[in-house]
N, CA, C and O atoms as CSV, one atom per row, in Angstrom:
chain,resi,resn,atom,element,x,y,z
A,1,MET,N,N,10.855,-13.536,7.122
A,1,MET,CA,C,12.516,-12.535,6.554
A,1,MET,C,C,11.921,-11.554,5.982
A,1,MET,O,O,11.310,-11.724,4.927
A,2,ALA,N,N,12.021,-10.077,6.733
A,2,ALA,CA,C,11.600,-9.271,6.063
A,2,ALA,C,C,12.938,-8.646,5.278
A,2,ALA,O,O,14.120,-8.746,5.608
A,3,ASN,N,N,12.232,-7.835,3.899
A,3,ASN,CA,C,13.196,-7.807,2.871
A,3,ASN,C,C,14.351,-6.459,3.120
A,3,ASN,O,O,13.967,-5.446,3.705
A,4,LEU,N,N,15.270,-6.542,2.789
A,4,LEU,CA,C,16.347,-5.207,2.840
A,4,LEU,C,C,15.432,-3.885,3.076
A,4,LEU,O,O,15.396,-3.114,4.035
A,5,VAL,N,N,14.641,-3.903,1.748
A,5,VAL,CA,C,14.502,-2.600,1.264
A,5,VAL,C,C,13.075,-1.922,2.694
A,5,VAL,O,O,12.771,-0.807,3.117
A,6,SER,N,N,12.593,-3.351,2.974
A,6,SER,CA,C,11.482,-3.203,4.592
A,6,SER,C,C,11.963,-2.488,5.673
A,6,SER,O,O,11.400,-1.785,6.512
A,7,LYS,N,N,13.808,-2.998,5.376
A,7,LYS,CA,C,14.241,-2.956,6.816
A,7,LYS,C,C,14.423,-1.218,6.552
A,7,LYS,O,O,14.044,-0.361,7.350
A,8,ILE,N,N,15.065,-0.969,5.294
A,8,ILE,CA,C,15.343,0.237,5.135
A,8,ILE,C,C,14.927,0.891,5.764
A,8,ILE,O,O,15.434,1.273,6.819
A,9,LYS,N,N,13.319,1.400,5.076
A,9,LYS,CA,C,12.263,1.968,5.203
A,9,LYS,C,C,12.044,2.194,6.572
A,9,LYS,O,O,11.896,3.382,6.860
A,10,GLU,N,N,11.972,1.252,7.652
A,10,GLU,CA,C,11.380,0.954,8.592
A,10,GLU,C,C,13.033,2.075,9.865
A,10,GLU,O,O,13.057,2.616,10.971
A,11,TYR,N,N,14.026,1.835,8.739
A,11,TYR,CA,C,15.648,2.840,9.526
A,11,TYR,C,C,15.062,3.805,9.400
A,11,TYR,O,O,14.506,4.484,10.263
A,12,ALA,N,N,15.137,3.963,8.248
A,12,ALA,CA,C,14.499,5.645,7.508
A,12,ALA,C,C,13.047,6.412,8.214
A,12,ALA,O,O,12.912,7.583,8.568
A,13,LYS,N,N,12.357,5.621,8.245
A,13,LYS,CA,C,11.376,6.519,9.377
A,13,LYS,C,C,11.515,6.727,10.860
A,13,LYS,O,O,10.974,7.639,11.485
A,14,ALA,N,N,12.254,5.840,11.340
A,14,ALA,CA,C,12.575,5.554,12.592
A,14,ALA,C,C,13.178,6.880,12.798
A,14,ALA,O,O,12.918,7.583,13.775
A,15,ASN,N,N,14.017,7.217,11.824
A,15,ASN,CA,C,14.652,8.349,11.652
A,15,ASN,C,C,14.417,10.103,10.963
A,15,ASN,O,O,15.168,10.957,10.494
A,16,GLY,N,N,13.157,10.005,11.199
A,16,GLY,CA,C,12.775,10.875,10.283
A,16,GLY,C,C,12.559,11.419,8.866
A,16,GLY,O,O,12.117,12.479,8.423
A,17,VAL,N,N,12.977,10.439,8.394
A,17,VAL,CA,C,12.755,10.576,6.709
A,17,VAL,C,C,11.232,9.188,5.903
A,17,VAL,O,O,11.105,7.971,5.767
A,18,THR,N,N,10.693,10.047,5.702
A,18,THR,CA,C,9.165,9.041,5.361
A,18,THR,C,C,9.145,9.026,3.762
A,18,THR,O,O,8.112,8.969,3.095
A,19,ASP,N,N,10.480,9.086,3.236
A,19,ASP,CA,C,9.825,9.409,1.473
A,19,ASP,C,C,11.607,8.682,1.101
A,19,ASP,O,O,12.698,9.080,1.509
A,20,ILE,N,N,11.308,7.666,0.305
A,20,ILE,CA,C,12.989,6.965,-0.151
A,20,ILE,C,C,12.494,7.037,-1.564
A,20,ILE,O,O,11.302,6.936,-1.854
A,21,ASP,N,N,13.572,7.237,-2.531
A,21,ASP,CA,C,13.298,6.968,-4.231
A,21,ASP,C,C,14.672,5.977,-4.182
A,21,ASP,O,O,15.886,6.180,-4.215
A,22,PHE,N,N,13.773,4.761,-4.082
A,22,PHE,CA,C,14.686,3.665,-4.339
A,22,PHE,C,C,15.374,3.291,-5.916
A,22,PHE,O,O,15.965,2.294,-6.330
A,23,PHE,N,N,15.066,4.338,-6.432
A,23,PHE,CA,C,16.135,4.443,-7.886
A,23,PHE,C,C,17.168,5.668,-7.878
A,23,PHE,O,O,18.040,5.707,-8.745
A,24,ASN,N,N,17.083,6.566,-7.001
A,24,ASN,CA,C,18.137,7.885,-7.427
A,24,ASN,C,C,18.540,7.488,-5.344
A,24,ASN,O,O,19.757,7.421,-5.174
A,25,ASP,N,N,17.984,7.339,-4.442
A,25,ASP,CA,C,18.140,7.941,-2.976
A,25,ASP,C,C,18.940,6.385,-2.555
A,25,ASP,O,O,19.944,6.651,-1.896
A,26,VAL,N,N,18.854,5.583,-2.658
A,26,VAL,CA,C,19.184,4.422,-2.176
A,26,VAL,C,C,18.805,3.700,-2.906
A,26,VAL,O,O,17.642,3.592,-3.294
A,27,LYS,N,N,19.991,2.901,-3.309
A,27,LYS,CA,C,19.845,1.336,-4.659
A,27,LYS,C,C,20.630,0.274,-3.420
A,27,LYS,O,O,21.577,0.282,-2.633
A,28,VAL,N,N,19.262,-0.781,-3.985
A,28,VAL,CA,C,19.958,-2.220,-3.537
A,28,VAL,C,C,20.174,-3.316,-4.253
A,28,VAL,O,O,19.726,-3.337,-5.399
A,29,GLN,N,N,20.786,-4.276,-3.823
A,29,GLN,CA,C,21.485,-4.917,-5.030
A,29,GLN,C,C,21.605,-6.169,-4.512
A,29,GLN,O,O,22.212,-6.363,-3.459
A,30,SER,N,N,21.060,-7.092,-5.178
A,30,SER,CA,C,20.089,-8.680,-4.528
A,30,SER,C,C,21.811,-9.396,-5.846
A,30,SER,O,O,21.886,-8.956,-6.993
A,31,ILE,N,N,22.622,-10.179,-5.435
A,31,ILE,CA,C,22.943,-11.082,-5.176
A,31,ILE,C,C,23.167,-12.296,-4.990
A,31,ILE,O,O,23.833,-12.651,-4.017
A,32,ASP,N,N,22.482,-13.499,-6.193
A,32,ASP,CA,C,22.956,-14.842,-5.338
A,32,ASP,C,C,21.949,-15.238,-4.119
A,32,ASP,O,O,21.916,-16.211,-3.366
A,33,GLY,N,N,20.864,-13.665,-4.290
A,33,GLY,CA,C,20.219,-14.288,-3.200
A,33,GLY,C,C,20.193,-13.040,-2.129
A,33,GLY,O,O,19.155,-12.710,-1.555
A,34,ILE,N,N,21.858,-12.178,-1.862
A,34,ILE,CA,C,22.002,-11.936,-0.730
A,34,ILE,C,C,21.944,-10.472,-0.868
A,34,ILE,O,O,23.040,-10.073,-1.260
A,35,GLU,N,N,20.835,-9.204,-0.650
A,35,GLU,CA,C,20.796,-8.057,-0.557
A,35,GLU,C,C,21.639,-7.876,-0.040
A,35,GLU,O,O,22.105,-8.639,0.806
A,36,SER,N,N,22.284,-6.415,-0.500
A,36,SER,CA,C,22.895,-5.508,-0.141
A,36,SER,C,C,22.464,-3.795,-0.130
A,36,SER,O,O,21.310,-3.449,-0.382
A,37,ILE,N,N,23.341,-2.995,0.133
A,37,ILE,CA,C,22.973,-1.201,-0.317
A,37,ILE,C,C,24.505,-1.387,-1.070
A,37,ILE,O,O,25.662,-1.693,-0.783
A,38,GLU,N,N,23.574,-0.933,-2.371
A,38,GLU,CA,C,24.659,-0.653,-3.258
A,38,GLU,C,C,25.413,1.115,-3.317
A,38,GLU,O,O,26.551,1.575,-3.411
A,39,GLU,N,N,23.774,1.764,-3.178
A,39,GLU,CA,C,24.484,3.549,-2.742
A,39,GLU,C,C,23.903,3.821,-2.235
A,39,GLU,O,O,22.905,3.109,-2.115
A,40,TRP,N,N,23.973,4.957,-1.552
A,40,TRP,CA,C,23.381,5.512,-0.146
A,40,TRP,C,C,23.803,7.057,-1.017
A,40,TRP,O,O,24.866,7.600,-1.317
A,41,ASN,N,N,22.310,7.390,-1.214
A,41,ASN,CA,C,22.641,9.069,-1.095
A,41,ASN,C,C,21.685,10.000,-0.513
A,41,ASN,O,O,21.356,11.065,-1.035
A,42,ILE,N,N,21.188,9.471,0.771
A,42,ILE,CA,C,20.322,10.633,1.830
A,42,ILE,C,C,21.028,10.787,2.910
A,42,ILE,O,O,21.957,10.093,3.323
A,43,ASP,N,N,20.350,12.132,3.546
A,43,ASP,CA,C,20.765,13.117,4.552
A,43,ASP,C,C,20.298,12.152,5.695
A,43,ASP,O,O,19.204,12.327,6.233
A,44,LEU,N,N,21.208,11.045,6.091
A,44,LEU,CA,C,20.750,9.971,7.390
A,44,LEU,C,C,21.933,9.274,7.115
A,44,LEU,O,O,22.260,9.069,5.946
A,45,THR,N,N,22.715,8.827,8.199
A,45,THR,CA,C,23.644,7.975,8.070
A,45,THR,C,C,23.286,6.509,7.985
A,45,THR,O,O,22.469,5.935,8.705
A,46,GLN,N,N,24.108,5.905,6.874
A,46,GLN,CA,C,23.839,5.161,6.428
A,46,GLN,C,C,24.270,3.572,7.697
A,46,GLN,O,O,25.279,3.332,8.360
A,47,PRO,N,N,23.186,2.954,7.565
A,47,PRO,CA,C,22.844,2.239,8.653
A,47,PRO,C,C,24.139,0.500,8.382
A,47,PRO,O,O,24.676,-0.118,7.463
A,48,THR,N,N,24.043,0.468,9.643
A,48,THR,CA,C,25.255,-1.025,9.742
A,48,THR,C,C,23.800,-2.314,9.460
A,48,THR,O,O,22.604,-2.183,9.722
A,49,GLU,N,N,24.542,-3.486,8.844
A,49,GLU,CA,C,23.467,-4.616,8.927
A,49,GLU,C,C,22.726,-5.066,9.930
A,49,GLU,O,O,21.530,-5.357,9.903
A,50,ALA,N,N,23.900,-5.143,11.323
A,50,ALA,CA,C,22.929,-5.105,12.400
A,50,ALA,C,C,22.040,-3.853,13.082
A,50,ALA,O,O,21.281,-3.941,14.047
A,51,GLN,N,N,22.303,-2.883,12.436
A,51,GLN,CA,C,20.896,-1.521,12.853
A,51,GLN,C,C,19.523,-2.154,11.935
A,51,GLN,O,O,18.370,-2.120,12.367
A,52,LEU,N,N,19.875,-2.664,10.742
A,52,LEU,CA,C,18.611,-3.052,10.110
A,52,LEU,C,C,18.426,-4.353,10.407
A,52,LEU,O,O,17.381,-4.913,10.076
A,53,ASP,N,N,19.347,-4.959,11.024
A,53,ASP,CA,C,18.144,-6.010,11.459
A,53,ASP,C,C,17.712,-5.764,12.842
A,53,ASP,O,O,17.281,-6.699,13.517
A,54,SER,N,N,17.787,-4.710,13.255
A,54,SER,CA,C,16.542,-4.319,14.616
A,54,SER,C,C,15.485,-3.966,14.184
A,54,SER,O,O,14.467,-3.845,14.867
A,55,TYR,N,N,15.591,-3.719,12.806
A,55,TYR,CA,C,13.755,-3.493,12.310
A,55,TYR,C,C,13.158,-4.643,12.339
A,55,TYR,O,O,12.082,-4.751,12.927
A,56,GLU,N,N,13.837,-5.867,11.618
A,56,GLU,CA,C,12.663,-6.919,11.434
A,56,GLU,C,C,12.130,-7.666,11.788
A,56,GLU,O,O,12.211,-8.835,11.409
A,57,ASP,N,N,11.436,-7.250,12.598
A,57,ASP,CA,C,10.491,-7.213,13.321
A,57,ASP,C,C,9.344,-6.094,12.674
A,57,ASP,O,O,8.344,-6.462,12.057
A,58,SER,N,N,9.642,-4.877,12.902
A,58,SER,CA,C,8.712,-4.203,12.390
A,58,SER,C,C,8.294,-3.780,10.726
A,58,SER,O,O,7.318,-3.307,10.144
A,59,ALA,N,N,9.775,-4.302,10.350
A,59,ALA,CA,C,9.454,-4.982,8.189
A,59,ALA,C,C,8.421,-5.935,8.467
A,59,ALA,O,O,7.368,-5.750,7.858
A,60,ASN,N,N,8.478,-6.850,9.199
A,60,ASN,CA,C,7.919,-7.798,8.558
A,60,ASN,C,C,6.396,-7.686,9.273
A,60,ASN,O,O,5.435,-8.331,8.855
A,61,ALA,N,N,6.346,-6.946,10.191
A,61,ALA,CA,C,4.463,-6.430,10.408
A,61,ALA,C,C,4.318,-5.268,9.596
A,61,ALA,O,O,3.113,-5.050,9.473
A,62,THR,N,N,4.832,-4.634,9.139
A,62,THR,CA,C,4.081,-3.649,7.923
A,62,THR,C,C,4.378,-4.610,5.960
A,62,THR,O,O,3.771,-4.339,4.924
A,63,GLU,N,N,5.391,-5.580,6.145
A,63,GLU,CA,C,4.927,-6.886,4.798
A,63,GLU,C,C,3.563,-7.540,4.713
A,63,GLU,O,O,2.743,-7.834,3.842
A,64,SER,N,N,3.713,-7.634,6.110
A,64,SER,CA,C,2.505,-8.616,5.974
A,64,SER,C,C,1.102,-7.531,6.401
A,64,SER,O,O,0.075,-8.181,6.594
A,65,LEU,N,N,1.005,-6.610,6.501
A,65,LEU,CA,C,-0.150,-5.397,6.313
A,65,LEU,C,C,-0.398,-5.064,5.056
A,65,LEU,O,O,-1.483,-5.048,4.475
A,66,VAL,N,N,0.999,-4.712,4.537
A,66,VAL,CA,C,0.997,-4.498,2.923
A,66,VAL,C,C,0.127,-5.613,2.416
A,66,VAL,O,O,-0.964,-5.221,2.001
A,67,THR,N,N,0.341,-6.900,2.348
A,67,THR,CA,C,-0.027,-7.844,2.049
A,67,THR,C,C,-1.605,-8.239,1.968
A,67,THR,O,O,-2.379,-8.514,1.051
A,68,THR,N,N,-1.703,-8.124,3.490
A,68,THR,CA,C,-2.922,-7.788,3.299
A,68,THR,C,C,-3.898,-7.167,2.866
A,68,THR,O,O,-4.837,-7.843,2.445
A,69,LEU,N,N,-4.026,-5.231,2.816
A,69,LEU,CA,C,-4.055,-4.509,2.345
A,69,LEU,C,C,-4.589,-5.049,0.837
A,69,LEU,O,O,-5.747,-5.005,0.422
A,70,ASN,N,N,-3.276,-5.626,0.072
A,70,ASN,CA,C,-3.505,-5.848,-1.538
A,70,ASN,C,C,-4.272,-6.786,-1.364
A,70,ASN,O,O,-5.403,-6.464,-1.730
A,71,ASN,N,N,-4.218,-7.830,-0.971
A,71,ASN,CA,C,-5.229,-8.876,-0.851
A,71,ASN,C,C,-6.650,-8.506,-0.994
A,71,ASN,O,O,-7.353,-8.818,-1.955
A,72,ARG,N,N,-7.133,-7.616,0.335
A,72,ARG,CA,C,-8.170,-7.255,0.058
A,72,ARG,C,C,-8.580,-6.652,-1.210
A,72,ARG,O,O,-9.644,-6.974,-1.739
A,73,ARG,N,N,-7.656,-5.654,-1.803
A,73,ARG,CA,C,-8.061,-4.165,-2.268
A,73,ARG,C,C,-8.253,-5.229,-4.022
A,73,ARG,O,O,-8.771,-4.640,-4.970
A,74,ASN,N,N,-7.814,-6.617,-4.191
A,74,ASN,CA,C,-7.459,-7.647,-5.340
A,74,ASN,C,C,-9.462,-8.187,-4.946
A,74,ASN,O,O,-10.143,-8.384,-5.953
A,75,GLU,N,N,-9.993,-8.320,-3.895
A,75,GLU,CA,C,-11.302,-9.433,-3.813
A,75,GLU,C,C,-11.845,-8.060,-3.097
A,75,GLU,O,O,-11.700,-8.324,-1.904
A,76,TYR,N,N,-12.328,-6.893,-3.171
A,76,TYR,CA,C,-12.550,-6.229,-2.809
A,76,TYR,C,C,-13.670,-5.739,-4.149
A,76,TYR,O,O,-13.157,-4.877,-4.862
A,77,PRO,N,N,-15.033,-6.144,-4.557
A,77,PRO,CA,C,-16.031,-5.467,-5.359
A,77,PRO,C,C,-15.678,-3.964,-6.588
A,77,PRO,O,O,-15.058,-2.928,-6.346
A,78,ASP,N,N,-16.006,-4.177,-7.216
A,78,ASP,CA,C,-15.512,-2.664,-7.946
A,78,ASP,C,C,-16.151,-1.663,-7.035
A,78,ASP,O,O,-17.076,-1.966,-6.281
A,79,ILE,N,N,-15.499,-0.137,-7.146
A,79,ILE,CA,C,-16.320,0.579,-6.005
A,79,ILE,C,C,-17.662,0.566,-6.780
A,79,ILE,O,O,-18.635,0.220,-6.109
A,80,GLY,N,N,-17.910,0.924,-8.247
A,80,GLY,CA,C,-19.225,1.199,-8.784
A,80,GLY,C,C,-20.415,0.027,-8.211
A,80,GLY,O,O,-21.617,0.272,-8.108
A,81,ASP,N,N,-19.719,-1.355,-7.858
A,81,ASP,CA,C,-20.774,-2.249,-7.320
A,81,ASP,C,C,-21.057,-2.755,-5.899
A,81,ASP,O,O,-21.765,-3.600,-5.351
A,82,GLN,N,N,-19.815,-1.470,-5.453
A,82,GLN,CA,C,-20.083,-1.523,-4.094
A,82,GLN,C,C,-21.679,-0.222,-4.089
A,82,GLN,O,O,-22.752,-0.012,-3.523
A,83,LEU,N,N,-21.230,0.037,-4.620
A,83,LEU,CA,C,-22.347,1.745,-4.722
A,83,LEU,C,C,-23.746,1.276,-4.747
A,83,LEU,O,O,-24.743,1.596,-4.101
A,84,ASP,N,N,-23.512,0.398,-5.715
A,84,ASP,CA,C,-24.785,-0.117,-6.617
A,84,ASP,C,C,-24.992,-1.183,-4.849
A,84,ASP,O,O,-25.982,-0.836,-4.205
A,85,MET,N,N,-24.448,-1.903,-4.444
A,85,MET,CA,C,-24.997,-2.763,-3.083
A,85,MET,C,C,-25.345,-1.626,-2.373
A,85,MET,O,O,-26.576,-1.650,-2.350
A,86,ILE,N,N,-25.011,-0.781,-1.863
A,86,ILE,CA,C,-25.290,0.205,-0.170
A,86,ILE,C,C,-26.792,0.915,-1.481
A,86,ILE,O,O,-27.950,0.799,-1.082
A,87,PHE,N,N,-26.677,1.210,-2.123
A,87,PHE,CA,C,-28.270,1.599,-2.808
A,87,PHE,C,C,-29.119,0.615,-2.694
A,87,PHE,O,O,-30.141,0.930,-2.083
A,88,ARG,N,N,-29.036,-1.061,-3.264
A,88,ARG,CA,C,-29.875,-1.525,-2.886
A,88,ARG,C,C,-30.205,-1.868,-1.669
A,88,ARG,O,O,-31.388,-2.095,-1.418
A,89,ALA,N,N,-29.257,-1.968,-0.719
A,89,ALA,CA,C,-29.670,-1.921,0.467
A,89,ALA,C,C,-30.695,-1.571,1.355
A,89,ALA,O,O,-31.401,-2.245,2.105
A,90,GLY,N,N,-30.595,0.183,0.997
A,90,GLY,CA,C,-30.828,1.352,1.341
A,90,GLY,C,C,-30.231,1.845,2.465
A,90,GLY,O,O,-30.782,2.570,3.294
A,91,LEU,N,N,-29.031,1.427,2.494
A,91,LEU,CA,C,-28.026,1.748,3.979
A,91,LEU,C,C,-27.393,3.364,3.483
A,91,LEU,O,O,-26.346,3.719,4.024
A,92,GLY,N,N,-27.938,4.143,2.637
A,92,GLY,CA,C,-27.521,5.203,2.323
A,92,GLY,C,C,-28.181,6.293,2.828
A,92,GLY,O,O,-27.462,7.238,3.150
A,93,GLY,N,N,-29.342,6.404,2.978
A,93,GLY,CA,C,-30.653,7.443,3.117
A,93,GLY,C,C,-31.254,8.031,1.836
A,93,GLY,O,O,-31.160,7.529,0.716
A,94,ASP,N,N,-31.627,8.703,2.028
A,94,ASP,CA,C,-32.744,9.603,1.204
A,94,ASP,C,C,-31.712,10.233,0.166
A,94,ASP,O,O,-31.722,9.976,-1.038
A,95,GLU,N,N,-31.098,10.827,0.604
A,95,GLU,CA,C,-29.983,12.101,-0.445
A,95,GLU,C,C,-29.176,10.976,-1.043
A,95,GLU,O,O,-29.334,10.953,-2.264
A,96,PHE,N,N,-28.502,10.192,-0.676
A,96,PHE,CA,C,-27.979,9.027,-1.578
A,96,PHE,C,C,-28.575,8.565,-2.985
A,96,PHE,O,O,-28.220,8.785,-4.143
A,97,GLN,N,N,-29.879,7.659,-2.284
A,97,GLN,CA,C,-30.479,6.442,-2.883
A,97,GLN,C,C,-30.921,7.590,-4.033
A,97,GLN,O,O,-30.762,7.219,-5.196
A,98,ALA,N,N,-31.552,9.183,-3.797
A,98,ALA,CA,C,-32.179,9.789,-4.983
A,98,ALA,C,C,-30.917,10.427,-6.285
A,98,ALA,O,O,-31.008,10.861,-7.434
A,99,SER,N,N,-29.787,10.167,-5.303
A,99,SER,CA,C,-28.905,11.009,-6.428
A,99,SER,C,C,-28.560,9.716,-7.036
A,99,SER,O,O,-28.773,9.767,-8.247
A,100,ILE,N,N,-28.088,8.523,-6.636
A,100,ILE,CA,C,-27.978,7.251,-7.907
A,100,ILE,C,C,-29.074,7.245,-8.460
A,100,ILE,O,O,-29.138,7.280,-9.689
A,101,GLN,N,N,-29.694,7.220,-8.024
A,101,GLN,CA,C,-31.553,6.889,-8.761
A,101,GLN,C,C,-31.276,7.740,-9.744
A,101,GLN,O,O,-31.561,7.352,-10.877
A,102,ALA,N,N,-30.505,9.442,-9.554
A,102,ALA,CA,C,-30.692,10.178,-10.939
A,102,ALA,C,C,-30.226,9.757,-12.031
A,102,ALA,O,O,-30.761,9.693,-13.137
A,103,ILE,N,N,-28.670,9.317,-11.514
A,103,ILE,CA,C,-27.455,8.644,-12.215
A,103,ILE,C,C,-28.252,7.294,-12.725
A,103,ILE,O,O,-27.816,6.863,-13.793
A,104,LYS,N,N,-29.311,6.575,-12.166
A,104,LYS,CA,C,-29.454,4.976,-12.738
A,104,LYS,C,C,-30.409,5.027,-13.829
A,104,LYS,O,O,-30.557,4.271,-14.789
A,105,ASP,N,N,-31.338,6.606,-13.305
A,105,ASP,CA,C,-32.402,7.014,-14.874
A,105,ASP,C,C,-32.231,7.650,-15.709
A,105,ASP,O,O,-32.936,7.658,-16.718
A,106,LYS,N,N,-30.772,8.696,-15.422
A,106,LYS,CA,C,-30.238,8.988,-16.317
A,106,LYS,C,C,-29.093,7.923,-17.722
A,106,LYS,O,O,-28.614,8.291,-18.795
A,107,TYR,N,N,-29.062,6.915,-17.181
A,107,TYR,CA,C,-28.286,6.062,-17.630
A,107,TYR,C,C,-28.777,4.756,-17.572
A,107,TYR,O,O,-28.025,3.893,-17.118
A,108,PRO,N,N,-30.072,4.402,-18.005
A,108,PRO,CA,C,-30.204,3.126,-17.692
A,108,PRO,C,C,-29.961,2.258,-18.395
A,108,PRO,O,O,-29.690,2.468,-19.577
A,109,LYS,N,N,-29.997,0.726,-17.729
A,109,LYS,CA,C,-29.472,-0.705,-18.501
A,109,LYS,C,C,-30.413,-0.845,-20.131
A,109,LYS,O,O,-31.469,-0.382,-20.563
A,110,PRO,N,N,-29.193,-1.862,-20.724
A,110,PRO,CA,C,-29.968,-1.578,-22.092
A,110,PRO,C,C,-30.609,-2.923,-21.732
A,110,PRO,O,O,-30.007,-3.844,-21.179
A,111,SER,N,N,-31.956,-2.937,-22.124
A,111,SER,CA,C,-32.752,-4.683,-22.457
A,111,SER,C,C,-31.963,-5.757,-22.677
A,111,SER,O,O,-31.134,-5.935,-23.569
A,112,GLU,N,N,-32.345,-6.568,-21.643
A,112,GLU,CA,C,-31.653,-7.503,-21.669
A,112,GLU,C,C,-32.255,-8.827,-22.172
A,112,GLU,O,O,-31.561,-9.843,-22.217
């Protein structure tokens, strides 16, 4: 089940609002696990619960995508390591390899 913030974002996006400040524009509260809108300060009609519920599927899809992207980001090697892999694989072409090699030569690894 999508959280209220995700549904509000989907509702706003569908109505042309792409940036919401959840500290000033819209304040959401959770009491005993039940989320509700505490304050609504944007130039868009405050949605009813039924309107927000209609965005359940798209909010779930967005939450799933965000989770996937965060998991990938956390699992990817450091960008420096990725560039080193590309360099070692020879996939970057001569110009790329030469630019990386110049930096490797300028800052060689200490002797192990």
